[in-house]
N, CA, C, O and the ligand as a Tripos MOL2 file, in Angstrom:
@<TRIPOS>MOLECULE
protein
  313   311    79     0     0
PROTEIN
NO_CHARGES

@<TRIPOS>ATOM
      1 N          44.4470  133.7260   83.2860 N.3       1 MET1
      2 CA         45.3940  132.8900   83.1120 C.3       1 MET1
      3 C          46.6040  133.0110   83.8220 C.2       1 MET1
      4 O          47.1280  132.0720   84.4220 O.2       1 MET1
      5 N          47.1740  134.4610   83.7470 N.am      2 SER2
      6 CA         48.2550  134.7590   84.5500 C.3       2 SER2
      7 C          47.9850  135.3760   86.0030 C.2       2 SER2
      8 O          46.8810  135.8610   86.2520 O.2       2 SER2
      9 N          48.8540  135.3570   86.8140 N.am      3 GLU3
     10 CA         48.9250  135.9060   88.0790 C.3       3 GLU3
     11 C          48.5780  137.3080   88.1850 C.2       3 GLU3
     12 O          49.1880  137.9430   87.3250 O.2       3 GLU3
     13 N          47.9380  137.9350   88.8060 N.am      4 GLY4
     14 CA         47.8550  139.4260   88.9100 C.3       4 GLY4
     15 C          46.9380  139.9440   87.7620 C.2       4 GLY4
     16 O          47.0590  141.1260   87.4430 O.2       4 GLY4
     17 N          46.0560  139.1820   87.1330 N.am      5 SER5
     18 CA         45.1740  139.8250   86.1650 C.3       5 SER5
     19 C          43.9900  140.4110   86.7650 C.2       5 SER5
     20 O          43.6180  139.9520   87.8450 O.2       5 SER5
     21 N          43.3890  141.2900   86.2630 N.am      6 PRO6
     22 CA         42.3720  142.0370   87.0890 C.3       6 PRO6
     23 C          41.0110  141.1430   87.0690 C.2       6 PRO6
     24 O          40.9450  140.2930   86.1820 O.2       6 PRO6
     25 N          40.1210  141.2420   87.8070 N.am      7 CYS7
     26 CA         38.7120  140.5350   87.7440 C.3       7 CYS7
     27 C          37.9960  141.3760   86.6880 C.2       7 CYS7
     28 O          38.0180  142.6040   86.5940 O.2       7 CYS7
     29 N          37.2940  140.4090   85.8310 N.am      8 ILE8
     30 CA         36.6100  140.9570   84.7040 C.3       8 ILE8
     31 C          35.3410  141.8880   85.1780 C.2       8 ILE8
     32 O          34.9190  142.8760   84.5760 O.2       8 ILE8
     33 N          34.8400  141.3390   86.3930 N.am      9 ARG9
     34 CA         33.7860  142.2760   86.8880 C.3       9 ARG9
     35 C          34.0580  143.5960   87.6400 C.2       9 ARG9
     36 O          33.5510  144.6840   87.3680 O.2       9 ARG9
     37 N          34.9220  143.3370   88.6090 N.am     10 CYS10
     38 CA         35.1190  144.5110   89.4390 C.3      10 CYS10
     39 C          36.3810  145.1850   89.2780 C.2      10 CYS10
     40 O          36.4960  146.3460   89.6700 O.2      10 CYS10
     41 N          37.3940  144.5370   88.7080 N.am     11 GLY11
     42 CA         38.6630  145.0970   88.4100 C.3      11 GLY11
     43 C          39.6880  144.7040   89.4900 C.2      11 GLY11
     44 O          40.8910  144.6760   89.2300 O.2      11 GLY11
     45 N          39.3260  144.4800   90.3870 N.am     12 LYS12
     46 CA         40.4110  144.0550   91.6450 C.3      12 LYS12
     47 C          41.3210  142.8660   91.1800 C.2      12 LYS12
     48 O          40.9120  141.9200   90.5070 O.2      12 LYS12
     49 N          42.4110  143.0080   91.5550 N.am     13 THR13
     50 CA         43.5170  142.0930   91.2330 C.3      13 THR13
     51 C          43.1910  140.7100   91.6660 C.2      13 THR13
     52 O          42.9410  140.5380   92.8590 O.2      13 THR13
     53 N          43.1590  139.6160   90.7760 N.am     14 ARG14
     54 CA         42.8110  138.4000   91.3840 C.3      14 ARG14
     55 C          43.8050  137.5440   92.0810 C.2      14 ARG14
     56 O          45.0080  137.6230   91.8280 O.2      14 ARG14
     57 N          43.3540  136.8030   92.8740 N.am     15 ILE15
     58 CA         44.4690  136.0310   93.6620 C.3      15 ILE15
     59 C          44.4950  134.8230   93.4990 C.2      15 ILE15
     60 O          43.5480  134.2950   92.9160 O.2      15 ILE15
     61 N          45.4920  134.1070   93.9280 N.am     16 VAL16
     62 CA         45.7970  132.6600   93.5090 C.3      16 VAL16
     63 C          44.7950  131.8480   94.3890 C.2      16 VAL16
     64 O          44.7320  132.1410   95.5830 O.2      16 VAL16
     65 N          44.0550  130.9090   93.9230 N.am     17 ALA17
     66 CA         43.2350  130.1360   94.6520 C.3      17 ALA17
     67 C          43.9850  128.9200   94.9980 C.2      17 ALA17
     68 O          43.9950  128.5490   96.1720 O.2      17 ALA17
     69 N          44.6180  128.2590   94.0840 N.am     18 LYS18
     70 CA         45.3250  126.8910   93.9500 C.3      18 LYS18
     71 C          46.0670  126.9100   92.6450 C.2      18 LYS18
     72 O          45.7230  127.4640   91.6000 O.2      18 LYS18
     73 N          47.3100  126.0980   92.9280 N.am     19 THR19
     74 CA         47.9360  125.6690   91.7740 C.3      19 THR19
     75 C          48.2600  124.3180   91.7190 C.2      19 THR19
     76 O          48.6400  123.7920   92.7650 O.2      19 THR19
     77 N          48.1780  123.6050   90.6300 N.am     20 TRP20
     78 CA         48.3810  122.2130   90.4750 C.3      20 TRP20
     79 C          49.2340  121.9260   89.4310 C.2      20 TRP20
     80 O          49.5310  122.8410   88.6630 O.2      20 TRP20
     81 N          49.7030  120.7670   89.2580 N.am     21 GLN21
     82 CA         50.5550  120.1690   88.0520 C.3      21 GLN21
     83 C          49.5980  119.4010   87.3760 C.2      21 GLN21
     84 O          48.7480  118.7270   87.9600 O.2      21 GLN21
     85 N          49.7380  119.5020   85.9160 N.am     22 GLU22
     86 CA         48.9160  118.7760   84.8830 C.3      22 GLU22
     87 C          49.9920  118.3260   84.1000 C.2      22 GLU22
     88 O          51.0950  118.8720   84.1430 O.2      22 GLU22
     89 N          49.7000  117.2320   83.2920 N.am     23 GLU23
     90 CA         50.5090  116.5380   82.3890 C.3      23 GLU23
     91 C          49.8320  116.9550   81.0490 C.2      23 GLU23
     92 O          48.7290  116.4790   80.7800 O.2      23 GLU23
     93 N          50.4830  117.8800   80.1410 N.am     24 VAL24
     94 CA         49.7540  118.0440   78.9060 C.3      24 VAL24
     95 C          50.8200  117.5050   77.6840 C.2      24 VAL24
     96 O          51.9330  118.0230   77.5930 O.2      24 VAL24
     97 N          50.4810  116.6580   76.9570 N.am     25 ASN25
     98 CA         51.4400  115.9840   75.9380 C.3      25 ASN25
     99 C          52.6980  115.6730   76.5360 C.2      25 ASN25
    100 O          53.7340  115.9170   75.9180 O.2      25 ASN25
    101 N          52.7170  115.1960   77.5940 N.am     26 GLY26
    102 CA         53.7910  114.2730   78.3170 C.3      26 GLY26
    103 C          54.5390  115.3580   79.0130 C.2      26 GLY26
    104 O          55.4230  114.9350   79.7580 O.2      26 GLY26
    105 N          54.3950  116.7410   78.9490 N.am     27 ALA27
    106 CA         55.0860  117.8480   79.6880 C.3      27 ALA27
    107 C          54.2060  118.3340   80.7390 C.2      27 ALA27
    108 O          53.0270  118.6560   80.5870 O.2      27 ALA27
    109 N          54.8710  118.3600   81.8090 N.am     28 LYS28
    110 CA         54.4110  118.7970   83.0910 C.3      28 LYS28
    111 C          54.2210  120.4030   83.0900 C.2      28 LYS28
    112 O          55.1840  121.1600   82.9670 O.2      28 LYS28
    113 N          52.9490  120.8310   83.2330 N.am     29 VAL29
    114 CA         52.5870  122.2850   83.2540 C.3      29 VAL29
    115 C          52.0070  122.7000   84.5800 C.2      29 VAL29
    116 O          51.2500  121.9160   85.1530 O.2      29 VAL29
    117 N          52.2780  123.7830   85.0780 N.am     30 THR30
    118 CA         51.6390  124.3260   86.2360 C.3      30 THR30
    119 C          50.4600  125.1210   86.0640 C.2      30 THR30
    120 O          50.5470  126.2220   85.5210 O.2      30 THR30
    121 N          49.2580  124.6280   86.5140 N.am     31 VAL31
    122 CA         47.8460  125.3350   86.2480 C.3      31 VAL31
    123 C          47.7310  126.2900   87.4980 C.2      31 VAL31
    124 O          47.8930  125.8840   88.6480 O.2      31 VAL31
    125 N          47.4580  127.5020   87.1920 N.am     32 THR32
    126 CA         47.1400  128.2330   88.4250 C.3      32 THR32
    127 C          45.5690  128.7870   88.1120 C.2      32 THR32
    128 O          45.1930  129.3020   87.0590 O.2      32 THR32
    129 N          44.7300  128.5280   89.3690 N.am     33 GLN33
    130 CA         43.3900  129.1720   89.1620 C.3      33 GLN33
    131 C          43.3950  130.2240   90.1690 C.2      33 GLN33
    132 O          43.7950  130.1700   91.3320 O.2      33 GLN33
    133 N          42.7980  131.3480   89.4150 N.am     34 THR34
    134 CA         42.7810  132.6260   90.3400 C.3      34 THR34
    135 C          41.2890  132.8930   90.4670 C.2      34 THR34
    136 O          40.4040  132.5080   89.7030 O.2      34 THR34
    137 N          41.1520  133.7430   91.7560 N.am     35 VAL35
    138 CA         39.6540  134.0560   92.0140 C.3      35 VAL35
    139 C          39.6860  135.5120   92.4470 C.2      35 VAL35
    140 O          40.7250  136.0160   92.8730 O.2      35 VAL35
    141 N          38.6870  136.1060   92.3520 N.am     36 CYS36
    142 CA         38.4050  137.4510   92.9800 C.3      36 CYS36
    143 C          38.6510  137.5290   94.2690 C.2      36 CYS36
    144 O          38.1910  136.5910   94.9190 O.2      36 CYS36
    145 N          39.2680  138.3970   94.9030 N.am     37 PRO37
    146 CA         39.3410  138.4800   96.3610 C.3      37 PRO37
    147 C          38.0530  138.8180   96.9910 C.2      37 PRO37
    148 O          37.9190  138.5780   98.1910 O.2      37 PRO37
    149 N          37.0540  139.3690   96.2930 N.am     38 ASP38
    150 CA         35.6610  139.4880   96.8090 C.3      38 ASP38
    151 C          34.7470  138.1420   96.4910 C.2      38 ASP38
    152 O          34.2560  137.9370   95.3810 O.2      38 ASP38
    153 N          34.5980  137.2980   97.5680 N.am     39 PRO39
    154 CA         34.0150  136.1590   97.4770 C.3      39 PRO39
    155 C          32.4550  136.2340   96.8770 C.2      39 PRO39
    156 O          31.9630  135.3250   96.2090 O.2      39 PRO39
    157 N          31.8860  137.2490   97.1660 N.am     40 GLU40
    158 CA         30.5420  137.5600   96.5060 C.3      40 GLU40
    159 C          30.5850  137.6520   94.8990 C.2      40 GLU40
    160 O          29.8400  137.0380   94.1360 O.2      40 GLU40
    161 N          31.6330  138.5670   94.5350 N.am     41 CYS41
    162 CA         31.8420  138.9580   93.2310 C.3      41 CYS41
    163 C          32.3070  137.7800   92.5090 C.2      41 CYS41
    164 O          31.8950  137.5890   91.3650 O.2      41 CYS41
    165 N          33.2660  136.8260   93.1570 N.am     42 GLN42
    166 CA         33.7540  135.5680   92.5230 C.3      42 GLN42
    167 C          32.5360  134.5890   92.0520 C.2      42 GLN42
    168 O          32.4960  134.0480   90.9470 O.2      42 GLN42
    169 N          31.5420  134.4490   93.0820 N.am     43 LYS43
    170 CA         30.3270  133.8070   92.8540 C.3      43 LYS43
    171 C          29.6030  134.1790   91.5720 C.2      43 LYS43
    172 O          29.0600  133.3240   90.8730 O.2      43 LYS43
    173 N          29.6080  135.4950   91.2740 N.am     44 ILE44
    174 CA         28.7490  136.0210   90.0410 C.3      44 ILE44
    175 C          29.5830  135.8410   89.0140 C.2      44 ILE44
    176 O          29.1650  135.3800   87.9520 O.2      44 ILE44
    177 N          30.9580  136.2020   89.2070 N.am     45 VAL45
    178 CA         31.7600  135.9230   87.8330 C.3      45 VAL45
    179 C          31.5890  134.3840   87.4230 C.2      45 VAL45
    180 O          31.5990  134.0370   86.2420 O.2      45 VAL45
    181 N          31.4490  133.5850   88.3720 N.am     46 GLU46
    182 CA         31.5490  132.0340   88.1810 C.3      46 GLU46
    183 C          30.2520  131.6450   87.3180 C.2      46 GLU46
    184 O          30.3020  130.9470   86.3050 O.2      46 GLU46
    185 N          29.0860  132.1960   87.8620 N.am     47 SER47
    186 CA         27.7830  131.6960   87.5200 C.3      47 SER47
    187 C          27.4880  132.4800   86.1410 C.2      47 SER47
    188 O          26.6020  132.0600   85.3970 O.2      47 SER47
    189 N          28.2380  133.6170   85.8140 N.am     48 GLU48
    190 CA         28.1750  134.2470   84.5430 C.3      48 GLU48
    191 C          29.0080  133.5230   83.4260 C.2      48 GLU48
    192 O          28.7720  133.6350   82.2230 O.2      48 GLU48
    193 N          29.9970  132.7770   83.9660 N.am     49 LEU49
    194 CA         31.0720  132.2230   83.2670 C.3      49 LEU49
    195 C          30.3340  130.7350   82.7950 C.2      49 LEU49
    196 O          30.4530  130.2630   81.6640 O.2      49 LEU49
    197 N          29.5410  130.0980   83.9240 N.am     50 LYS50
    198 CA         28.7790  128.8030   83.6300 C.3      50 LYS50
    199 C          27.6400  129.2600   82.5810 C.2      50 LYS50
    200 O          27.4360  128.4910   81.6420 O.2      50 LYS50
    201 N          26.9990  130.2640   82.6480 N.am     51 LYS51
    202 CA         25.8480  130.8030   81.8020 C.3      51 LYS51
    203 C          26.5350  130.7370   80.3250 C.2      51 LYS51
    204 O          26.0520  130.0450   79.4280 O.2      51 LYS51
    205 N          27.5680  131.4290   80.1810 N.am     52 LYS52
    206 CA         28.1540  131.7350   78.9080 C.3      52 LYS52
    207 C          28.7040  130.2580   78.2530 C.2      52 LYS52
    208 O          28.4900  129.9390   77.0830 O.2      52 LYS52
    209 N          29.3740  129.5080   79.1260 N.am     53 MET53
    210 CA         29.7380  128.0630   78.5110 C.3      53 MET53
    211 C          28.5040  127.1890   78.2010 C.2      53 MET53
    212 O          28.5430  126.2670   77.3870 O.2      53 MET53
    213 N          27.4260  127.5320   78.8890 N.am     54 GLU54
    214 CA         26.1620  126.6750   78.6490 C.3      54 GLU54
    215 C          25.7010  127.1760   77.1880 C.2      54 GLU54
    216 O          25.3350  126.4330   76.2770 O.2      54 GLU54
    217 N          25.7800  128.4150   77.1470 N.am     55 LYS55
    218 CA         25.2270  129.2340   75.9020 C.3      55 LYS55
    219 C          26.1750  128.4120   74.6110 C.2      55 LYS55
    220 O          25.7000  127.8320   73.6350 O.2      55 LYS55
    221 N          27.4230  128.5510   74.9130 N.am     56 ILE56
    222 CA         28.2880  127.9650   73.7900 C.3      56 ILE56
    223 C          27.9570  126.6720   73.4730 C.2      56 ILE56
    224 O          27.7490  126.3710   72.2970 O.2      56 ILE56
    225 N          27.8650  125.7040   74.5330 N.am     57 ALA57
    226 CA         27.4670  124.3480   74.4630 C.3      57 ALA57
    227 C          26.2640  124.1620   73.6640 C.2      57 ALA57
    228 O          26.2770  123.2630   72.8220 O.2      57 ALA57
    229 N          25.2790  124.8470   73.8010 N.am     58 ASN58
    230 CA         24.0350  124.9170   73.2200 C.3      58 ASN58
    231 C          24.2140  125.1640   71.6660 C.2      58 ASN58
    232 O          23.7010  124.4490   70.8050 O.2      58 ASN58
    233 N          24.8810  126.0920   71.4600 N.am     59 ILE59
    234 CA         25.0340  126.7410   69.8810 C.3      59 ILE59
    235 C          25.8490  125.4560   69.2450 C.2      59 ILE59
    236 O          25.5010  125.0430   68.1390 O.2      59 ILE59
    237 N          26.8300  124.8870   69.8840 N.am     60 GLN60
    238 CA         27.6060  123.9480   69.4010 C.3      60 GLN60
    239 C          26.6450  122.5880   69.1090 C.2      60 GLN60
    240 O          26.7280  121.9230   68.0760 O.2      60 GLN60
    241 N          25.8850  122.3570   70.0230 N.am     61 LYS61
    242 CA         24.9740  121.1680   69.9670 C.3      61 LYS61
    243 C          23.9830  121.4410   68.7460 C.2      61 LYS61
    244 O          23.7120  120.5380   67.9550 O.2      61 LYS61
    245 N          23.4140  122.8270   68.6180 N.am     62 GLU62
    246 CA         22.2230  123.0840   67.6200 C.3      62 GLU62
    247 C          23.0400  123.0960   66.2810 C.2      62 GLU62
    248 O          22.4890  122.5990   65.2990 O.2      62 GLU62
    249 N          24.3030  123.6150   66.1470 N.am     63 SER63
    250 CA         24.7190  123.6010   64.8170 C.3      63 SER63
    251 C          25.2930  122.0920   64.4550 C.2      63 SER63
    252 O          25.6560  121.8450   63.3050 O.2      63 SER63
    253 N          25.3470  121.2200   65.3730 N.am     64 GLN64
    254 CA         25.8530  119.7910   65.0570 C.3      64 GLN64
    255 C          24.4930  119.0670   64.5170 C.2      64 GLN64
    256 O          24.4130  118.3240   63.5380 O.2      64 GLN64
    257 N          23.5440  119.4270   65.3110 N.am     65 GLU65
    258 CA         22.0710  118.9400   64.9730 C.3      65 GLU65
    259 C          21.6950  119.2940   63.4880 C.2      65 GLU65
    260 O          21.2840  118.4600   62.6800 O.2      65 GLU65
    261 N          21.8740  120.5640   63.2360 N.am     66 ARG66
    262 CA         21.5550  121.0670   61.8730 C.3      66 ARG66
    263 C          22.4190  120.4320   60.8620 C.2      66 ARG66
    264 O          21.9660  120.0390   59.7860 O.2      66 ARG66
    265 N          23.6550  120.3260   61.1950 N.am     67 ARG67
    266 CA         24.7110  119.5710   60.1920 C.3      67 ARG67
    267 C          24.0310  117.9870   59.7940 C.2      67 ARG67
    268 O          23.7880  117.5540   58.6670 O.2      67 ARG67
    269 N          23.8270  117.3170   61.1110 N.am     68 SER68
    270 CA         23.5270  115.9480   60.8110 C.3      68 SER68
    271 C          21.9420  115.9230   60.0240 C.2      68 SER68
    272 O          21.5890  114.9610   59.3420 O.2      68 SER68
    273 N          21.2940  116.8370   60.1920 N.am     69 ARG69
    274 CA         19.8710  116.9340   59.5740 C.3      69 ARG69
    275 C          20.0750  117.2160   58.0040 C.2      69 ARG69
    276 O          19.4240  116.6640   57.1180 O.2      69 ARG69
    277 N          21.1130  118.1900   57.8080 N.am     70 ILE70
    278 CA         21.3160  118.3840   56.3880 C.3      70 ILE70
    279 C          21.9690  117.0700   55.4650 C.2      70 ILE70
    280 O          21.7690  116.8120   54.2780 O.2      70 ILE70
    281 N          22.7500  116.4110   56.3840 N.am     71 ARG71
    282 CA         23.4280  115.2600   55.8400 C.3      71 ARG71
    283 C          22.3280  114.2230   55.7000 C.2      71 ARG71
    284 O          22.3880  113.6340   54.6210 O.2      71 ARG71
    285 N          21.3820  113.8560   56.4670 N.am     72 ARG72
    286 CA         20.2690  113.0110   56.4240 C.3      72 ARG72
    287 C          19.3400  113.5330   55.2770 C.2      72 ARG72
    288 O          18.8890  112.6990   54.4920 O.2      72 ARG72
    289 N          19.0980  114.5380   55.1620 N.am     73 GLY73
    290 CA         18.3300  115.2570   54.0610 C.3      73 GLY73
    291 C          19.0580  114.9150   52.6830 C.2      73 GLY73
    292 O          18.4500  114.2840   51.8190 O.2      73 GLY73
    293 N          20.1100  115.2580   52.5300 N.am     74 ARG74
    294 CA         20.8040  114.7630   51.3410 C.3      74 ARG74
    295 C          20.6700  113.2520   50.8110 C.2      74 ARG74
    296 O          20.4720  112.8840   49.6530 O.2      74 ARG74
    297 N          20.8360  112.4490   52.0160 N.am     75 LYS75
    298 CA         20.8570  111.0130   51.5540 C.3      75 LYS75
    299 C          19.4250  110.5520   51.1240 C.2      75 LYS75
    300 O          19.2580  109.5750   50.3930 O.2      75 LYS75
    301 N          18.4440  111.2780   51.5990 N.am     76 GLN76
    302 CA         17.0850  110.9540   51.3760 C.3      76 GLN76
    303 C          16.6970  111.3790   49.8520 C.2      76 GLN76
    304 O          15.9160  110.7560   49.1340 O.2      76 GLN76
    305 N          17.3720  112.5170   49.5210 N.am     77 ALA77
    306 CA         17.2460  113.1120   48.4850 C.3      77 ALA77
    307 C          17.6470  112.2140   47.2000 C.2      77 ALA77
    308 O          16.9780  112.1040   46.1720 O.2      77 ALA77
    309 N          18.8790  111.5990   47.4840 N.am     78 SER78
    310 CA         19.5130  110.7330   46.2770 C.3      78 SER78
    311 C          18.8910  109.5360   46.0110 C.2      78 SER78
    312 O          19.3090  108.8120   45.1080 O.2      78 SER78
    313 ZN         35.6830  140.7000   91.0910 Zn       79 ZN79
@<TRIPOS>BOND
     1     1     2 1
     2     2     3 1
     3     3     4 2
     4     3     5 am
     5     5     6 1
     6     6     7 1
     7     7     8 2
     8     7     9 am
     9     9    10 1
    10    10    11 1
    11    11    12 2
    12    11    13 am
    13    13    14 1
    14    14    15 1
    15    15    16 2
    16    15    17 am
    17    17    18 1
    18    18    19 1
    19    19    20 2
    20    19    21 am
    21    21    22 1
    22    22    23 1
    23    23    24 2
    24    23    25 am
    25    25    26 1
    26    26    27 1
    27    27    28 2
    28    27    29 am
    29    29    30 1
    30    30    31 1
    31    31    32 2
    32    31    33 am
    33    33    34 1
    34    34    35 1
    35    35    36 2
    36    35    37 am
    37    37    38 1
    38    38    39 1
    39    39    40 2
    40    39    41 am
    41    41    42 1
    42    42    43 1
    43    43    44 2
    44    43    45 am
    45    45    46 1
    46    46    47 1
    47    47    48 2
    48    47    49 am
    49    49    50 1
    50    50    51 1
    51    51    52 2
    52    51    53 am
    53    53    54 1
    54    54    55 1
    55    55    56 2
    56    55    57 am
    57    57    58 1
    58    58    59 1
    59    59    60 2
    60    59    61 am
    61    61    62 1
    62    62    63 1
    63    63    64 2
    64    63    65 am
    65    65    66 1
    66    66    67 1
    67    67    68 2
    68    67    69 am
    69    69    70 1
    70    70    71 1
    71    71    72 2
    72    71    73 am
    73    73    74 1
    74    74    75 1
    75    75    76 2
    76    75    77 am
    77    77    78 1
    78    78    79 1
    79    79    80 2
    80    79    81 am
    81    81    82 1
    82    82    83 1
    83    83    84 2
    84    83    85 am
    85    85    86 1
    86    86    87 1
    87    87    88 2
    88    87    89 am
    89    89    90 1
    90    90    91 1
    91    91    92 2
    92    91    93 am
    93    93    94 1
    94    94    95 1
    95    95    96 2
    96    95    97 am
    97    97    98 1
    98    98    99 1
    99    99   100 2
   100    99   101 am
   101   101   102 1
   102   102   103 1
   103   103   104 2
   104   103   105 am
   105   105   106 1
   106   106   107 1
   107   107   108 2
   108   107   109 am
   109   109   110 1
   110   110   111 1
   111   111   112 2
   112   111   113 am
   113   113   114 1
   114   114   115 1
   115   115   116 2
   116   115   117 am
   117   117   118 1
   118   118   119 1
   119   119   120 2
   120   119   121 am
   121   121   122 1
   122   122   123 1
   123   123   124 2
   124   123   125 am
   125   125   126 1
   126   126   127 1
   127   127   128 2
   128   127   129 am
   129   129   130 1
   130   130   131 1
   131   131   132 2
   132   131   133 am
   133   133   134 1
   134   134   135 1
   135   135   136 2
   136   135   137 am
   137   137   138 1
   138   138   139 1
   139   139   140 2
   140   139   141 am
   141   141   142 1
   142   142   143 1
   143   143   144 2
   144   143   145 am
   145   145   146 1
   146   146   147 1
   147   147   148 2
   148   147   149 am
   149   149   150 1
   150   150   151 1
   151   151   152 2
   152   151   153 am
   153   153   154 1
   154   154   155 1
   155   155   156 2
   156   155   157 am
   157   157   158 1
   158   158   159 1
   159   159   160 2
   160   159   161 am
   161   161   162 1
   162   162   163 1
   163   163   164 2
   164   163   165 am
   165   165   166 1
   166   166   167 1
   167   167   168 2
   168   167   169 am
   169   169   170 1
   170   170   171 1
   171   171   172 2
   172   171   173 am
   173   173   174 1
   174   174   175 1
   175   175   176 2
   176   175   177 am
   177   177   178 1
   178   178   179 1
   179   179   180 2
   180   179   181 am
   181   181   182 1
   182   182   183 1
   183   183   184 2
   184   183   185 am
   185   185   186 1
   186   186   187 1
   187   187   188 2
   188   187   189 am
   189   189   190 1
   190   190   191 1
   191   191   192 2
   192   191   193 am
   193   193   194 1
   194   194   195 1
   195   195   196 2
   196   195   197 am
   197   197   198 1
   198   198   199 1
   199   199   200 2
   200   199   201 am
   201   201   202 1
   202   202   203 1
   203   203   204 2
   204   203   205 am
   205   205   206 1
   206   206   207 1
   207   207   208 2
   208   207   209 am
   209   209   210 1
   210   210   211 1
   211   211   212 2
   212   211   213 am
   213   213   214 1
   214   214   215 1
   215   215   216 2
   216   215   217 am
   217   217   218 1
   218   218   219 1
   219   219   220 2
   220   219   221 am
   221   221   222 1
   222   222   223 1
   223   223   224 2
   224   223   225 am
   225   225   226 1
   226   226   227 1
   227   227   228 2
   228   227   229 am
   229   229   230 1
   230   230   231 1
   231   231   232 2
   232   231   233 am
   233   233   234 1
   234   234   235 1
   235   235   236 2
   236   235   237 am
   237   237   238 1
   238   238   239 1
   239   239   240 2
   240   239   241 am
   241   241   242 1
   242   242   243 1
   243   243   244 2
   244   243   245 am
   245   245   246 1
   246   246   247 1
   247   247   248 2
   248   247   249 am
   249   249   250 1
   250   250   251 1
   251   251   252 2
   252   251   253 am
   253   253   254 1
   254   254   255 1
   255   255   256 2
   256   255   257 am
   257   257   258 1
   258   258   259 1
   259   259   260 2
   260   259   261 am
   261   261   262 1
   262   262   263 1
   263   263   264 2
   264   263   265 am
   265   265   266 1
   266   266   267 1
   267   267   268 2
   268   267   269 am
   269   269   270 1
   270   270   271 1
   271   271   272 2
   272   271   273 am
   273   273   274 1
   274   274   275 1
   275   275   276 2
   276   275   277 am
   277   277   278 1
   278   278   279 1
   279   279   280 2
   280   279   281 am
   281   281   282 1
   282   282   283 1
   283   283   284 2
   284   283   285 am
   285   285   286 1
   286   286   287 1
   287   287   288 2
   288   287   289 am
   289   289   290 1
   290   290   291 1
   291   291   292 2
   292   291   293 am
   293   293   294 1
   294   294   295 1
   295   295   296 2
   296   295   297 am
   297   297   298 1
   298   298   299 1
   299   299   300 2
   300   299   301 am
   301   301   302 1
   302   302   303 1
   303   303   304 2
   304   303   305 am
   305   305   306 1
   306   306   307 1
   307   307   308 2
   308   307   309 am
   309   309   310 1
   310   310   311 1
   311   311   312 2
@<TRIPOS>SUBSTRUCTURE
     1 MET1         2 RESIDUE 1 A MET
     2 SER2         6 RESIDUE 1 A SER
     3 GLU3        10 RESIDUE 1 A GLU
     4 GLY4        14 RESIDUE 1 A GLY
     5 SER5        18 RESIDUE 1 A SER
     6 PRO6        22 RESIDUE 1 A PRO
     7 CYS7        26 RESIDUE 1 A CYS
     8 ILE8        30 RESIDUE 1 A ILE
     9 ARG9        34 RESIDUE 1 A ARG
    10 CYS10       38 RESIDUE 1 A CYS
    11 GLY11       42 RESIDUE 1 A GLY
    12 LYS12       46 RESIDUE 1 A LYS
    13 THR13       50 RESIDUE 1 A THR
    14 ARG14       54 RESIDUE 1 A ARG
    15 ILE15       58 RESIDUE 1 A ILE
    16 VAL16       62 RESIDUE 1 A VAL
    17 ALA17       66 RESIDUE 1 A ALA
    18 LYS18       70 RESIDUE 1 A LYS
    19 THR19       74 RESIDUE 1 A THR
    20 TRP20       78 RESIDUE 1 A TRP
    21 GLN21       82 RESIDUE 1 A GLN
    22 GLU22       86 RESIDUE 1 A GLU
    23 GLU23       90 RESIDUE 1 A GLU
    24 VAL24       94 RESIDUE 1 A VAL
    25 ASN25       98 RESIDUE 1 A ASN
    26 GLY26      102 RESIDUE 1 A GLY
    27 ALA27      106 RESIDUE 1 A ALA
    28 LYS28      110 RESIDUE 1 A LYS
    29 VAL29      114 RESIDUE 1 A VAL
    30 THR30      118 RESIDUE 1 A THR
    31 VAL31      122 RESIDUE 1 A VAL
    32 THR32      126 RESIDUE 1 A THR
    33 GLN33      130 RESIDUE 1 A GLN
    34 THR34      134 RESIDUE 1 A THR
    35 VAL35      138 RESIDUE 1 A VAL
    36 CYS36      142 RESIDUE 1 A CYS
    37 PRO37      146 RESIDUE 1 A PRO
    38 ASP38      150 RESIDUE 1 A ASP
    39 PRO39      154 RESIDUE 1 A PRO
    40 GLU40      158 RESIDUE 1 A GLU
    41 CYS41      162 RESIDUE 1 A CYS
    42 GLN42      166 RESIDUE 1 A GLN
    43 LYS43      170 RESIDUE 1 A LYS
    44 ILE44      174 RESIDUE 1 A ILE
    45 VAL45      178 RESIDUE 1 A VAL
    46 GLU46      182 RESIDUE 1 A GLU
    47 SER47      186 RESIDUE 1 A SER
    48 GLU48      190 RESIDUE 1 A GLU
    49 LEU49      194 RESIDUE 1 A LEU
    50 LYS50      198 RESIDUE 1 A LYS
    51 LYS51      202 RESIDUE 1 A LYS
    52 LYS52      206 RESIDUE 1 A LYS
    53 MET53      210 RESIDUE 1 A MET
    54 GLU54      214 RESIDUE 1 A GLU
    55 LYS55      218 RESIDUE 1 A LYS
    56 ILE56      222 RESIDUE 1 A ILE
    57 ALA57      226 RESIDUE 1 A ALA
    58 ASN58      230 RESIDUE 1 A ASN
    59 ILE59      234 RESIDUE 1 A ILE
    60 GLN60      238 RESIDUE 1 A GLN
    61 LYS61      242 RESIDUE 1 A LYS
    62 GLU62      246 RESIDUE 1 A GLU
    63 SER63      250 RESIDUE 1 A SER
    64 GLN64      254 RESIDUE 1 A GLN
    65 GLU65      258 RESIDUE 1 A GLU
    66 ARG66      262 RESIDUE 1 A ARG
    67 ARG67      266 RESIDUE 1 A ARG
    68 SER68      270 RESIDUE 1 A SER
    69 ARG69      274 RESIDUE 1 A ARG
    70 ILE70      278 RESIDUE 1 A ILE
    71 ARG71      282 RESIDUE 1 A ARG
    72 ARG72      286 RESIDUE 1 A ARG
    73 GLY73      290 RESIDUE 1 A GLY
    74 ARG74      294 RESIDUE 1 A ARG
    75 LYS75      298 RESIDUE 1 A LYS
    76 GLN76      302 RESIDUE 1 A GLN
    77 ALA77      306 RESIDUE 1 A ALA
    78 SER78      310 RESIDUE 1 A SER
    79 ZN79       313 GROUP 0 **** ****
């Protein structure tokens, strides 16, 4: 999130790839995207991050489905 943070994989200081302005709740904030200076490492980090996000999304989806199943089950029981 901040500039100069080390890469989670190789520990090299990450470099700023791009910055842009975003409006959050009416306030302009500068968003900084940092990448690993090693393009190959950055690719691996990104694919690992994607896998992790997909895993989290799957878990959330499953727990939502479980919750809706429980709700349906209760309705049928009463
Ligand atoms: Zn790296």
